[in-house]
DRENLUMSE-209115 format. One record per residue (C-alpha): residue in three letters; x, y, z. Coordinates in Angstrom, 2 decimals, decimal comma. Layout:
BEGIN
R   residuo        c1        c2        c3
R       ala         X         Y         Z
...
end
This chain:
BEGIN
R   residuo        c1        c2        c3
R       met     90,32     -1,49    -74,20
R       ser     90,47     -4,80    -72,36
R       gly     87,91     -4,98    -69,52
R       thr     87,60     -6,74    -66,11
R       ser     86,01     -9,83    -68,25
R       met     89,50    -10,12    -70,01
R       asp     87,65    -12,14    -72,86
R       ala     89,05     -9,96    -75,73
R       ile     90,72     -6,65    -76,72
R       asp     88,22     -4,24    -78,52
R       ala     89,56     -1,79    -80,65
R       val     87,47      0,85    -82,44
R       leu     88,54      3,38    -85,04
R       thr     86,99      6,99    -84,51
R       glu     86,75     10,13    -86,26
R       phe     86,03     13,24    -84,47
R       lys     84,85     16,06    -86,83
R       asn     82,58     19,36    -85,89
R       asn     82,06     18,14    -82,61
R       arg     80,76     14,76    -83,37
R       ile     82,15     11,22    -82,94
R       lys     82,04      8,69    -85,84
R       leu     82,78      4,93    -85,39
R       ile     84,18      3,83    -88,47
R       his     85,32      0,37    -87,93
R       thr     85,68     -2,04    -85,28
R       ala     87,79     -5,09    -84,24
R       ser     88,15     -7,58    -81,51
R       val     91,02     -9,83    -80,87
R       lys     90,43    -12,84    -78,42
R       met     92,50    -13,14    -75,02
R       pro     94,65    -16,14    -75,17
R       glu     93,85    -18,61    -72,20
R       asn     97,56    -18,47    -71,06
R       ile     97,68    -14,59    -70,82
R       lys     94,17    -14,62    -69,08
R       lys     95,64    -17,10    -66,60
R       asn     98,76    -14,62    -65,81
R       ile     96,55    -11,93    -65,29
R       leu     94,28    -13,48    -62,96
R       thr     97,57    -14,82    -61,00
R       leu     98,89    -11,19    -60,94
R       ser     95,60     -9,82    -59,72
R       lys     95,63    -12,03    -56,60
R       his     99,37    -10,97    -55,94
R       lys    100,61    -14,11    -56,68
R       phe    103,54    -13,44    -59,12
R       asn    107,27    -12,68    -59,41
R       ile    108,60     -9,67    -61,18
R       asn    109,36    -11,84    -64,31
R       leu    105,74    -12,67    -64,79
R       leu    104,67     -8,98    -64,27
R       gly    107,15     -7,75    -67,12
R       glu    106,72    -10,55    -69,54
R       thr    102,83    -10,23    -69,24
R       asp    103,22     -6,34    -69,68
R       ala    105,08     -7,44    -72,93
R       gln    102,75     -9,84    -74,14
R       leu     99,87     -7,61    -73,86
R       gly    101,76     -4,83    -75,50
R       his    101,87     -7,29    -78,60
R       leu     98,51     -8,34    -78,24
R       phe     97,11     -4,74    -78,32
R       ser     99,44     -4,02    -81,27
R       lys     97,71     -6,90    -83,13
R       ala     94,31     -5,62    -82,43
R       val     95,25     -2,32    -83,88
R       leu     96,64     -3,69    -86,98
R       lys     93,83     -5,89    -87,59
R       leu     91,48     -2,82    -87,41
R       leu     93,55     -0,92    -89,88
R       lys     93,68     -3,87    -92,40
R       asn     89,94     -4,48    -92,13
R       ser     89,06     -0,77    -92,38
R       lys     91,51     -0,38    -95,31
R       ile     92,81      2,87    -93,10
R       lys     96,58      3,58    -93,45
R       arg     98,68      4,13    -90,40
R       asp     99,65      7,35    -91,45
R       gln     95,98      8,82    -91,27
R       ile     95,79      7,93    -87,70
R       thr     96,54     10,75    -85,11
R       ala     97,00      8,60    -82,02
R       ile     96,14      5,18    -80,52
R       gly     94,26      5,74    -76,73
R       ser     95,24      2,31    -74,79
R       his     93,70      1,74    -71,54
R       gly     95,50     -1,57    -71,06
R       gln     94,66     -4,22    -68,63
R       thr     93,83     -3,50    -65,10
R       ile     95,84     -5,61    -62,68
R       phe     94,86     -3,72    -59,53
R       his     93,01     -0,69    -58,65
R       ser     93,72      0,51    -54,90
R       pro     92,55      4,12    -54,81
R       asn     92,07      4,25    -51,03
R       ala     95,29      2,64    -50,02
R       thr     97,82      4,43    -47,81
R       his     99,68      5,18    -50,75
R       pro     96,95      4,80    -53,70
R       phe     97,74      3,48    -56,86
R       thr     96,21      1,62    -59,89
R       leu     98,00     -0,64    -62,12
R       gln     97,49     -1,17    -65,97
R       leu     99,53     -3,46    -68,32
R       ala    100,12     -3,61    -71,97
R       asp    103,55     -1,93    -72,89
R       pro    102,65      1,40    -74,95
R       asn    106,28      1,34    -76,13
R       ile    105,67     -2,01    -78,00
R       ile    102,48     -0,67    -79,44
R       ala    104,12      2,43    -80,80
R       ala    107,04      0,43    -82,09
R       lys    104,69     -2,07    -83,78
R       thr    102,04     -0,15    -85,22
R       gly    103,90      3,07    -85,87
R       ile    101,43      5,35    -84,50
R       thr    101,55      7,63    -81,55
R       thr    100,32      6,02    -78,49
R       ile     98,84      7,48    -75,57
R       ser     98,36      5,26    -72,46
R       asp     98,42      5,45    -68,58
R       phe     95,44      7,61    -68,14
R       arg     94,30      6,88    -64,63
R       arg     97,50      7,48    -62,44
R       arg     97,59     11,29    -63,26
R       asp     94,30     11,60    -61,90
R       ile     95,54      9,81    -58,60
R       ala     98,45     11,77    -58,41
R       glu     96,01     14,92    -58,25
R       gly     94,03     13,25    -55,24
R       gly     91,36     11,46    -57,26
R       gln     90,07      7,82    -57,56
R       gly     91,53      7,29    -61,04
R       ala     87,99      6,04    -61,78
R       pro     85,32      6,43    -63,36
R       leu     86,92      8,34    -66,36
R       val     84,23      7,76    -68,84
R       pro     81,82     10,35    -67,54
R       ala     83,61     13,09    -69,18
R       phe     82,92     11,01    -72,58
R       his     79,46     10,62    -71,80
R       arg     78,96     14,36    -71,02
R       tyr     80,69     15,08    -74,67
R       leu     78,48     12,33    -76,32
R       phe     75,02     12,80    -74,95
R       asn     74,87     16,44    -74,85
R       ile     75,95     16,64    -78,64
R       gln     74,21     13,62    -79,94
R       asn     70,93     13,64    -77,97
R       ala     70,21     17,23    -76,56
R       gln     66,83     16,32    -75,14
R       asn     65,31     18,43    -72,36
R       arg     65,35     15,58    -69,72
R       asp     67,75     14,07    -67,28
R       gln     69,87     11,49    -68,64
R       phe     71,74      8,60    -67,15
R       val     74,39      6,41    -68,56
R       leu     74,98      2,87    -67,33
R       asn     77,99      0,89    -68,36
R       ile     77,65     -2,95    -66,94
R       gly     81,18     -4,14    -67,57
R       gly     82,62     -6,18    -64,93
R       ile     82,28     -3,46    -62,69
R       ala     78,96     -1,23    -63,37
R       asn     79,56      2,44    -63,41
R       leu     76,70      5,34    -63,51
R       thr     76,78      8,92    -65,11
R       tyr     74,13     11,56    -64,35
R       leu     73,65     14,30    -66,85
R       ser     71,29     16,72    -65,64
R       lys     69,01     18,67    -68,22
R       asn     70,22     21,69    -66,23
R       lys     73,32     22,49    -67,64
R       asn     74,54     24,37    -64,24
R       lys     74,43     21,20    -62,45
R       lys     77,61     19,03    -62,01
R       ile     77,99     15,95    -63,70
R       ile     78,02     12,88    -61,12
R       gly     79,66      9,54    -61,97
R       phe     80,67      6,66    -59,77
R       asp     81,21      2,80    -59,77
R       thr     77,88      1,23    -58,29
R       gly     79,49     -2,08    -57,64
R       pro     79,56     -5,44    -59,26
R       gly     78,31     -5,80    -62,96
R       asn     79,17     -9,17    -64,52
R       thr     82,23     -9,82    -62,63
R       leu     80,58    -12,05    -59,96
R       leu     78,25    -13,62    -62,59
R       asp     80,83    -14,60    -64,65
R       gln     83,01    -15,92    -61,88
R       trp     80,44    -18,09    -60,30
R       cys     79,28    -19,39    -63,66
R       phe     82,70    -20,48    -64,55
R       leu     83,33    -22,13    -61,10
R       asn     80,08    -24,31    -61,47
R       thr     79,70    -24,76    -64,98
R       gln     83,00    -24,30    -66,75
R       lys     81,44    -21,64    -69,04
R       thr     83,06    -18,22    -69,27
R       met     79,42    -16,42    -69,09
R       asp     75,78    -17,13    -68,39
R       lys     74,60    -16,65    -71,72
R       asn     71,42    -14,46    -71,79
R       gly     71,15    -15,10    -67,91
R       cys     69,54    -18,32    -68,80
R       trp     71,24    -20,29    -66,07
R       ala     70,23    -17,43    -63,35
R       lys     66,68    -17,48    -64,75
R       ser     66,25    -21,28    -63,86
R       gly     67,24    -20,48    -60,35
R       lys     65,25    -18,69    -57,57
R       ile     66,22    -15,34    -55,73
R       asn     67,28    -15,98    -52,22
R       asn     66,49    -13,05    -50,34
R       thr     68,46    -13,86    -47,04
R       leu     71,52    -14,00    -49,26
R       leu     70,70    -10,77    -51,39
R       lys     70,32     -8,69    -48,21
R       leu     73,22     -9,65    -46,84
R       leu     75,16     -8,95    -50,34
R       leu     73,38     -5,52    -50,34
R       ser     74,58     -4,75    -46,74
R       asp     78,07     -4,40    -47,97
R       gln     79,93     -1,19    -47,02
R       tyr     80,69     -0,31    -50,56
R       phe     76,85      0,27    -51,56
R       lys     76,41      2,76    -48,53
R       lys     79,56      4,67    -49,50
R       lys     78,95      8,31    -50,75
R       tyr     80,55      9,26    -54,16
R       pro     83,14      9,74    -55,54
R       lys     83,95      5,87    -55,49
R       ser     85,42      3,45    -57,51
R       thr     85,94     -0,30    -56,91
R       gly     86,97     -3,61    -58,98
R       pro     87,47     -7,17    -59,02
R       glu     89,95     -6,95    -56,54
R       tyr     87,19     -6,16    -54,11
R       phe     84,10     -7,89    -55,60
R       asn     85,23    -11,39    -56,39
R       leu     84,67    -14,99    -55,53
R       ser     86,68    -14,78    -52,11
R       trp     84,18    -11,81    -51,20
R       leu     81,13    -14,14    -52,06
R       lys     82,33    -17,12    -50,59
R       arg     82,61    -15,19    -47,20
R       lys     78,95    -14,14    -47,50
R       ile     77,53    -17,97    -48,17
R       lys     80,01    -19,59    -45,86
R       asn     76,95    -20,59    -43,45
R       leu     74,30    -20,84    -46,14
R       lys     72,83    -23,64    -47,78
R       ile     71,83    -22,60    -51,23
R       asn     72,27    -24,51    -54,52
R       ala     74,57    -22,91    -57,33
R       lys     71,82    -21,76    -59,86
R       asp     69,82    -20,06    -56,84
R       ile     73,22    -17,99    -56,03
R       gln     73,49    -17,11    -59,58
R       ala     70,05    -15,90    -59,67
R       thr     70,49    -13,85    -56,48
R       leu     73,84    -12,46    -57,75
R       thr     72,07    -11,23    -60,73
R       glu     69,63     -9,42    -58,50
R       leu     72,53     -8,01    -56,66
R       thr     73,74     -6,26    -59,85
R       ala     70,19     -5,24    -60,73
R       lys     69,09     -3,74    -57,47
R       ser     72,30     -2,12    -56,35
R       ile     72,41     -0,15    -59,77
R       ala     68,40      0,74    -59,08
R       gly     69,05      1,92    -55,50
R       gln     71,90      4,22    -56,22
R       leu     69,93      5,60    -59,24
R       lys     66,77      6,48    -56,94
R       gln     69,21      8,30    -54,58
R       leu     70,05     10,63    -57,70
R       cys     66,82     11,79    -58,70
R       ser     63,05     12,07    -57,68
R       asn     60,40      9,85    -59,42
R       glu     59,00     12,98    -61,16
R       asn     58,98     12,52    -65,10
R       lys     60,11      9,50    -66,76
R       lys     64,04      9,66    -67,23
R       leu     66,49      8,26    -69,99
R       leu     68,70      5,46    -68,84
R       trp     71,26      4,69    -71,65
R       val     72,79      1,22    -70,95
R       cys     76,14     -0,04    -72,42
R       gly     78,69     -2,68    -71,86
R       gly     78,53     -6,45    -72,03
R       gly     75,63     -6,45    -69,49
R       val     73,09     -5,43    -72,25
R       lys     73,43     -8,91    -73,59
R       asn     72,32    -10,54    -70,38
R       his     68,50    -10,72    -71,14
R       tyr     67,61    -11,86    -67,55
R       leu     69,72     -8,93    -66,01
R       met     68,13     -6,28    -68,28
R       ser     64,53     -7,56    -67,46
R       arg     65,19     -7,32    -63,67
R       leu     66,79     -3,84    -64,02
R       lys     63,65     -2,63    -65,65
R       ile     61,52     -3,85    -62,84
R       his     63,56     -2,02    -60,39
R       cys     63,54      1,16    -62,36
R       pro     60,05      1,66    -63,57
R       asn     60,57      5,45    -63,69
R       phe     63,21      5,06    -66,29
R       leu     63,13      4,65    -69,94
R       val     65,59      2,04    -70,43
R       gln     67,52      1,85    -73,63
R       ser     70,58      0,37    -75,36
R       thr     73,03      3,10    -76,71
R       gln     72,64      1,28    -80,20
R       lys     69,85      3,81    -80,40
R       ile     72,62      6,57    -81,09
R       asn     74,57      4,39    -83,26
R       ile     77,09      3,28    -80,53
R       glu     76,85     -0,37    -80,10
R       pro     77,02     -1,19    -76,19
R       gln     80,17     -3,10    -76,67
R       trp     82,18     -0,24    -78,21
R       met     81,42      2,71    -75,78
R       glu     84,43      2,30    -73,54
R       ala     86,87      1,60    -76,29
R       ala     85,58      4,70    -77,90
R       ala     85,75      6,80    -74,61
R       phe     89,52      6,23    -74,47
R       ala     89,97      7,37    -78,30
R       trp     88,15     10,38    -76,98
R       leu     90,73     10,77    -74,10
R       ala     93,61     10,23    -76,37
R       lys     92,05     13,28    -78,39
R       gln     91,95     15,17    -75,12
R       thr     95,50     14,51    -74,33
R       ile     96,61     15,51    -77,87
R       glu     94,72     18,85    -77,69
R       lys     96,22     19,36    -74,13
R       lys     92,70     19,36    -72,67
R       ser     91,87     17,81    -69,43
R       gly     90,36     14,42    -69,21
R       asn     88,97     14,01    -65,62
R       val     85,84     15,66    -63,95
R       thr     86,81     16,56    -60,62
R       his     83,72     16,13    -58,78
R       val     83,50     12,78    -60,27
R       thr     86,85     11,20    -59,37
R       gly     87,63     13,39    -56,38
R       ala     90,73     15,06    -58,00
R       lys     92,04     18,23    -56,62
R       arg     92,17     19,79    -60,22
R       pro     91,67     19,18    -63,76
R       ala     94,53     17,21    -65,38
R       ile     95,70     16,20    -68,88
R       leu     95,56     12,64    -68,49
R       gly     97,97      9,91    -70,14
R       ala    101,62      9,77    -71,34
R       ile    102,37     10,13    -74,90
R       tyr    104,79      7,55    -76,77
R       thr    105,64      9,11    -80,03
R       ala    105,65      6,88    -82,97
end
């Protein structure tokens, strides 16, 4: 899995046994700056066909490297592995276009050839072909994981704060449908604004944001964006929430950089909290499991807790899945679904007309 932050390739080795998931080992491979630069160029539509093809191949080799590192460190032989589930690197996600599409790179042919392991990739496009958004796909995994590992008689919510934040609602009433959608920006605006002004790739622990003041005029303007008012199913990405989007909003405002960072942090927290409140009543304390890189942003987490007083906010570390590895584990599970010829999408989450077996299989 490589997310919108593009900082690294995350790889997990998982075992599924007796309806349980076990994380055996994890590994991470840093994203080289030249490839990251190419991905950013591609995502801005500034490219030629050579750049697209070569970046696809480079990422294929990089994903292979992550798998081989994982096997070496875990001392597990490749013939013990059923399959690799590779999400790839999203270049552009446009489910609402006249001709909807989503594009992920990291050539699975190279991964299968270099690792000698059957590789499953291209999970999102089949859902779009069935009329869905192609995202979010992780709610199906959340249902599997939290119903099995934490069968509590209360409503549960799973929040993944990556570059984009996505939310899953699992009702204690098993007859109720699962709900899942992208709430909007997670870390993407925070990271981009931080890099633009400090040349640091992230605001560690949210310290820079905490040193600033929330500007309510800007916050109100940001929260007025049409995306936050849209009904689910819905999905988005950094092709929508990016520096260009932000610069249009702050065009006529004079606000210093650290106050903008503080306000962007508040935007993430408040946009998540607002959409959480729309899903449930204030009765009883509900579980909110949080995963993704946003968990490490202490200031963001503190603001989220302030805006969600009726939720018990906990890291997924409590159920032995470190937040960083949750999405990679999800695509291992989706690969398992593909191998077993089972659907991997939840139709009322993505908006697809019917359940579908997701992913293409590249045999070793």
